[in-house]
N, C-alpha and C positions, 0 to 999 in steps of 0.2 A: 504494500500500500504506500503510495507516494504522499508525503506530507507537503502541503502548500504553505510555505512560510515566506514572509517578506524579507527576513534577515537570514543570510547564509553566512555562517562563520568563516572568516578568512582573516586570520590574525596578521598575516603579512601586509595585506591591503590596509587593515586598520592601523597598524603601526606607521605605515607610510603616510596615510592621511593625517595621523596625529602629528608626525614630525613636520609635515608641510604646513599644517595649520598653526603649529607652534612658531615656525619661522614667520608666518604671516602675522601672528599675534604680536611678536616682537617688533616687526616692521610697523604695524599699526600703533604700537605703544610709542615708537620713536617719532613717526610722522604725523599721525592723527589719533591721539590717545582717546578722543571722545567716541571713536568708532570701534574700539577694541572689543566691545560686547558682541559685535557681528560675528566674530570668529569663534566665540565660546561654544555655541552648540555643536559645530563641527569637531572642535577639539575634544570636548568632553564625551561626545558620543563615540568618537573613534577610540578614545582611551578606554572607555567601558568595553567596547568590542574587543580591543587588543588584550585586555585583561580577562576576557571570557565572562563578562558580567551581563551581556545582552541575551 
């Protein structure tokens, strides 16, 4: 029986997204600190996926 799920675990992809979004967050902190909150959902969701918590 096939399970239909929206999230497919892929820790490598999640770590890559986390690292890229961390770099983006640092860039936003330096250039436009008022927009840093835009990166947080991507960063924290990718971190949760990479740690196996999703």
